[in-house]
C-alpha positions as CSV (number, residue, x, y, z in Angstrom):
1,M,11.7,-5.4,81.7
2,S,13.0,-5.1,78.2
3,I,14.2,-8.0,76.3
4,P,17.6,-7.5,74.8
5,P,17.7,-7.9,71.1
6,K,18.8,-11.3,69.8
7,T,22.3,-11.2,68.3
8,T,24.0,-13.7,66.1
9,P,27.3,-14.9,67.6
10,E,30.3,-14.5,65.5
11,L,31.6,-17.7,64.0
12,A,35.0,-18.7,65.6
13,D,37.8,-20.5,64.0
14,P,38.7,-23.9,65.5
15,P,41.9,-23.6,67.5
16,L,45.1,-24.7,65.7
17,P,48.5,-25.0,67.3
18,A,50.8,-22.3,66.2
19,V,53.2,-23.3,63.5
20,T,56.4,-21.3,63.1
21,E,58.7,-21.2,60.1
22,R,61.3,-23.0,62.0
23,D,59.0,-25.9,62.7
24,L,58.1,-26.1,59.1
25,A,61.7,-26.0,58.0
26,E,62.7,-28.8,60.3
27,V,59.8,-31.0,59.1
28,L,60.5,-30.2,55.4
29,E,64.2,-31.1,55.9
30,T,63.2,-34.4,57.4
31,A,60.7,-35.1,54.6
32,V,63.2,-34.4,51.9
33,A,65.8,-36.5,53.6
34,E,63.3,-39.4,53.9
35,G,62.3,-39.0,50.2
36,R,58.7,-38.1,51.1
37,L,58.9,-34.6,49.5
38,D,60.3,-33.6,46.1
39,P,62.2,-30.3,46.7
40,S,61.9,-29.4,43.0
41,T,58.1,-29.6,42.6
42,G,56.9,-29.6,46.3
43,A,54.9,-32.7,45.7
44,V,54.1,-34.8,48.7
45,E,54.5,-38.6,48.4
46,S,51.1,-39.5,50.0
47,A,48.2,-37.8,51.7
48,P,48.5,-37.6,55.5
49,S,46.5,-40.1,57.5
50,R,46.0,-37.6,60.4
51,P,45.6,-34.0,59.2
52,G,46.3,-32.6,62.7
53,D,49.5,-34.4,63.1
54,R,52.3,-31.9,63.2
55,N,54.8,-34.5,62.1
56,S,52.9,-35.0,58.9
57,T,54.4,-32.9,56.0
58,A,51.0,-32.5,54.3
59,A,49.4,-31.5,57.6
60,L,52.0,-28.8,58.2
61,W,51.5,-27.5,54.7
62,T,47.8,-27.4,55.2
63,Q,48.0,-25.7,58.6
64,F,50.6,-23.2,57.4
65,L,48.5,-22.2,54.4
66,C,45.4,-21.8,56.6
67,E,47.2,-19.4,58.8
68,T,49.0,-17.5,56.1
69,S,46.5,-17.6,53.2
70,P,42.9,-17.6,54.5
71,V,41.6,-16.8,51.0
72,L,42.9,-20.0,49.5
73,H,41.9,-22.1,52.5
74,P,39.2,-20.1,54.3
75,T,38.0,-20.8,57.8
76,P,34.4,-20.1,58.9
77,S,35.2,-16.6,60.1
78,T,37.1,-15.7,56.9
79,T,34.3,-17.2,54.8
80,K,31.8,-14.9,56.6
81,R,34.1,-11.9,56.1
82,N,34.6,-12.7,52.4
83,F,30.8,-13.1,52.0
84,N,30.1,-9.7,53.6
85,F,32.8,-8.2,51.4
86,L,31.3,-9.6,48.2
87,T,27.7,-8.7,49.3
88,S,28.8,-5.1,49.9
89,W,30.3,-4.9,46.5
90,W,27.2,-6.5,44.9
91,K,24.9,-3.9,46.5
92,S,27.3,-1.2,45.5
93,G,27.3,-2.5,42.0
94,I,23.5,-2.3,41.8
95,V,23.6,1.3,43.0
96,L,26.3,2.0,40.4
97,V,24.3,0.4,37.6
98,A,21.2,2.3,38.6
99,W,23.0,5.6,38.5
100,I,24.5,4.7,35.1
101,V,21.0,4.0,33.8
102,V,19.6,7.2,35.2
103,V,22.4,9.4,33.8
104,S,22.2,7.6,30.4
105,S,18.5,8.2,30.2
106,I,18.9,11.9,31.0
107,V,21.6,12.3,28.4
108,C,19.6,10.4,25.7
109,A,16.5,12.4,26.5
110,A,18.5,15.7,26.2
111,G,19.9,14.6,22.9
112,W,16.4,13.6,21.6
113,V,15.0,16.9,22.6
114,A,17.8,18.7,20.9
115,H,17.3,16.6,17.7
116,V,13.6,17.2,17.7
117,S,14.2,20.9,18.2
118,Q,16.4,20.9,15.1
119,S,14.3,18.7,12.9
120,G,11.0,20.2,13.8
121,T,9.1,16.9,13.6
122,V,7.7,17.1,17.1
123,N,8.5,20.6,18.4
124,S,5.4,22.6,17.7
125,T,7.3,25.9,17.8
126,T,9.1,25.0,14.5
127,D,5.8,24.3,12.8
128,R,4.7,27.9,13.1
129,E,3.5,29.8,10.0
130,P,6.5,31.5,8.3
131,T,6.5,35.2,7.7
132,E,8.4,35.2,4.4
133,P,5.8,35.1,1.5
134,F,7.1,32.2,-0.5
135,E,7.8,30.0,2.5
136,R,4.4,31.0,4.0
137,G,2.7,29.9,0.8
138,V,4.4,26.5,0.8
139,W,3.5,26.1,4.5
140,L,-0.2,26.8,3.7
141,V,-0.3,24.3,0.9
142,R,1.3,21.7,3.0
143,H,-1.5,22.3,5.6
144,G,-4.2,21.9,3.0
145,Q,-4.9,25.6,2.3
146,S,-3.9,26.0,-1.3
147,D,-6.5,28.6,-1.9
148,V,-5.3,30.7,1.0
149,A,-1.8,30.4,-0.2
150,I,-2.5,32.3,-3.4
151,P,-2.0,35.8,-1.9
152,A,1.4,34.7,-0.4
153,F,2.7,33.4,-3.7
154,T,1.4,36.5,-5.5
155,Q,3.5,38.6,-3.1
156,A,6.5,36.3,-3.6
157,V,6.4,36.9,-7.4
158,E,7.7,40.4,-6.8
159,T,11.1,39.1,-5.6
160,D,11.2,35.7,-7.2
161,T,13.2,35.3,-10.4
162,S,13.4,31.5,-10.6
163,G,9.8,31.0,-11.6
164,R,9.0,28.9,-8.5
165,A,6.3,31.4,-7.3
166,F,4.6,31.1,-10.8
167,E,4.8,27.3,-10.6
168,W,3.1,27.3,-7.2
169,L,0.5,29.9,-8.3
170,A,-0.4,27.7,-11.4
171,Y,-0.8,24.7,-9.0
172,C,-3.0,26.6,-6.5
173,H,-5.2,28.1,-9.2
174,A,-5.7,24.7,-10.9
175,R,-6.7,23.3,-7.6
176,A,-9.2,26.1,-7.0
177,G,-10.7,25.7,-10.5
178,N,-9.3,28.9,-11.9
179,F,-8.1,27.2,-15.0
180,P,-7.4,30.2,-17.3
181,T,-5.4,31.8,-14.6
182,A,-3.5,28.5,-13.9
183,I,-2.7,28.3,-17.6
184,E,-1.4,31.9,-17.6
185,Y,0.9,31.3,-14.6
186,G,2.1,28.0,-16.0
187,G,3.2,29.8,-19.1
188,K,5.0,32.4,-17.0
189,A,6.8,29.7,-15.0
190,L,8.0,28.1,-18.3
191,A,9.1,31.5,-19.6
192,A,11.2,32.0,-16.4
193,G,12.9,28.6,-17.1
194,R,10.9,26.5,-14.6
195,K,10.4,23.5,-16.9
196,T,9.3,20.9,-14.4
197,V,6.9,18.0,-14.4
198,A,4.5,19.9,-12.2
199,V,4.4,22.9,-14.5
200,Y,3.7,20.8,-17.6
201,A,1.3,18.4,-15.9
202,N,-0.8,21.0,-14.2
203,R,-1.1,23.2,-17.3
204,A,-2.1,20.0,-19.2
205,A,-4.8,19.3,-16.6
206,S,-6.0,23.0,-16.7
207,R,-6.1,23.0,-20.5
208,S,-8.0,19.7,-20.5
209,S,-10.6,21.3,-18.2
210,T,-11.1,24.2,-20.5
211,G,-11.5,21.9,-23.6
212,D,-8.1,22.6,-25.1
213,S,-7.4,18.9,-25.9
214,A,-4.5,19.6,-28.4
215,G,-2.7,21.9,-25.9
216,S,-3.4,19.5,-23.1
217,L,-1.9,16.6,-25.1
218,A,1.2,18.6,-25.9
219,D,1.8,19.5,-22.3
220,A,1.1,16.0,-21.1
221,E,3.7,14.6,-23.5
222,D,6.3,17.1,-22.3
223,A,5.6,16.1,-18.7
224,L,5.9,12.4,-19.5
225,K,9.3,13.0,-21.2
226,I,10.5,14.1,-17.8
227,D,8.6,11.6,-15.7
228,P,7.0,8.7,-17.6
229,S,5.1,7.6,-14.5
230,C,3.3,10.9,-13.8
231,K,-0.3,9.9,-13.2
232,S,-1.7,13.4,-13.8
233,A,0.0,13.6,-17.3
234,L,-1.2,10.1,-18.2
235,V,-4.8,11.0,-17.5
236,S,-4.6,14.2,-19.4
237,R,-3.1,12.5,-22.4
238,A,-5.8,9.8,-22.3
239,I,-8.6,12.4,-22.1
240,A,-7.1,14.3,-25.0
241,R,-6.8,11.2,-27.1
242,V,-10.4,10.1,-26.4
243,R,-11.7,13.6,-27.4
244,L,-9.5,13.9,-30.5
245,Q,-10.1,10.5,-31.9
246,P,-13.1,10.3,-34.3
247,Q,-16.0,8.2,-32.9
248,N,-15.9,5.8,-35.8
249,Q,-12.2,4.9,-35.1
250,P,-11.0,2.5,-32.4
251,L,-8.9,3.9,-29.5
252,P,-5.3,2.6,-28.9
253,P,-4.9,0.4,-25.9
254,E,-2.6,3.0,-24.3
255,V,-5.6,5.1,-23.6
256,V,-7.1,2.4,-21.3
257,Y,-3.7,2.0,-19.6
258,D,-3.4,5.7,-18.9
259,L,-6.9,6.0,-17.5
260,E,-6.5,3.0,-15.3
261,A,-3.2,4.5,-13.9
262,G,-5.2,7.6,-13.0
263,L,-7.8,5.5,-11.1
264,E,-4.9,4.1,-9.0
265,V,-4.6,7.5,-7.4
266,D,-8.3,8.3,-7.0
267,E,-11.6,6.6,-8.0
268,R,-13.8,9.7,-7.2
269,R,-13.5,11.6,-10.5
270,G,-16.6,10.8,-12.5
271,W,-15.5,12.2,-15.8
272,V,-12.4,9.9,-15.7
273,L,-14.5,6.9,-14.9
274,S,-16.9,7.7,-17.8
275,L,-14.0,8.0,-20.2
276,L,-12.6,4.7,-19.0
277,A,-16.0,3.0,-19.6
278,E,-16.0,4.5,-23.1
279,A,-12.4,3.6,-23.8
280,R,-13.0,0.0,-22.8
281,V,-15.6,-0.5,-25.5
282,R,-14.0,1.7,-28.1
283,V,-10.8,-0.4,-28.4
284,A,-10.5,-2.7,-31.3
285,D,-12.4,-5.9,-30.7
286,P,-13.4,-5.4,-27.1
287,T,-13.5,-8.5,-25.0
288,D,-16.0,-9.6,-22.3
289,A,-13.5,-8.5,-19.7
290,D,-13.5,-5.0,-21.4
291,R,-17.3,-4.9,-21.2
292,E,-17.4,-6.0,-17.6
293,R,-14.9,-3.3,-16.7
294,A,-17.0,-0.7,-18.7
295,L,-20.1,-1.6,-16.7
296,W,-18.2,-1.3,-13.5
297,A,-16.9,2.2,-14.5
298,V,-20.4,3.3,-15.5
299,N,-21.8,2.3,-12.2
300,R,-18.9,3.8,-10.3
301,A,-19.2,7.1,-12.2
302,V,-22.8,7.4,-11.3
303,R,-22.1,6.6,-7.6
304,V,-19.6,9.5,-7.4
305,G,-22.1,11.9,-8.9
306,Y,-21.7,11.7,-12.7
307,S,-24.9,12.3,-14.6
308,P,-26.5,9.0,-15.7
309,V,-28.4,10.9,-18.4
310,A,-25.1,12.0,-20.0
311,L,-23.9,8.4,-20.0
312,E,-27.1,7.1,-21.4
313,K,-26.8,9.5,-24.4
314,R,-23.5,7.9,-25.5
315,K,-24.3,5.7,-28.4
316,V,-21.2,3.5,-28.0
317,F,-22.6,2.0,-24.8
318,A,-25.9,1.1,-26.5
319,A,-23.9,-0.6,-29.3
320,Q,-21.5,-2.5,-27.1
321,L,-23.2,-3.2,-23.8
322,D,-26.1,-5.4,-22.9
323,P,-29.1,-3.1,-22.5
324,E,-30.5,-4.6,-19.3
325,R,-27.1,-4.6,-17.6
326,F,-26.3,-1.1,-18.8
327,K,-29.6,0.1,-17.4
328,A,-28.9,-1.6,-14.1
329,A,-25.4,0.0,-13.9
330,L,-27.0,3.4,-14.3
331,F,-29.3,2.9,-11.3
332,V,-27.7,3.7,-7.9
333,L,-29.4,3.9,-4.6
334,D,-28.8,7.0,-2.5
335,T,-27.1,4.9,0.2
336,E,-24.6,3.8,-2.5
337,R,-23.5,7.2,-3.5
338,L,-19.9,8.4,-2.8
339,P,-18.3,11.8,-2.5
340,Q,-17.0,13.1,-5.8
341,E,-13.7,14.8,-6.5
342,T,-14.3,17.6,-9.0
343,R,-10.8,19.0,-9.1
344,P,-8.4,17.8,-11.7
345,L,-5.5,15.5,-10.8
346,C,-2.6,17.9,-10.2
347,V,1.0,17.6,-9.3
348,C,2.2,19.5,-6.2
349,P,5.5,21.2,-6.9
350,D,8.6,20.5,-4.9
351,G,9.0,22.8,-1.9
């Protein structure tokens, strides 16, 4: 025997005697005649003592409104219907909002994919190696393969008339340590009208590496006229000044400032550190702070692979630094050694 499912009975409205418009009109006429109802405002003189009394004006108003306007004066059944109506709309609203969120997400995702495809920041297909020689060379340099980019720029020289290919060739050869070739291409770039910071600064670094201090100083000055903050040109200018200045004459303070600027980029170039140590004690009236910085630079230079024997041969250190502390600065444990950067500080051209 199956048990019928339990059902919830519908709520029924309490029975009310039917009110007609005629009944209401008669009562209203009586209320107005007796002064209990203001015909201009509809205000009742006093609340009814018996809401169910049909002779009560307020009661008739209440009953009439209940029968004709269940929204303003809801009964139990109309309340349930209204609740079900609002619940259905609430559920429908949730579904609608969910659909809006889904559609918006799809649209945003599609727009993001399109943006990425255009910008090439994430889409791997746009980061493929170009086929055009010049663009391929730039792409290789950007990917840390400046030596591999040399053939691409060499091929690009055949069609390039702006000097950009020469500029990039000078940079790549300087990075590779081919300093005479870098100087040659730097000159060709300048002859083609490519007078940029990169051309001057990289030729200054290449000339400094070949021992041409005067030429390096001239190129460094030209680079600094374009960009006074170029670290590569500052270092080349300082190196040239140290080499060109007689040993018995003090160095200008600007030399120290230029070398310190170069160390802000990289502290792994031993020859720059050795020159900083020398410049610190070769300024006029070096202070204790200058000597401390010189000892630090000596120790740091040895740590990155600079020859301690070469430093020990410099007479200026023996004259200006404490012998015991200088000897201690030259001693470095194998565990304290750091990788050395042997390439000059160059400026990458604009793509």
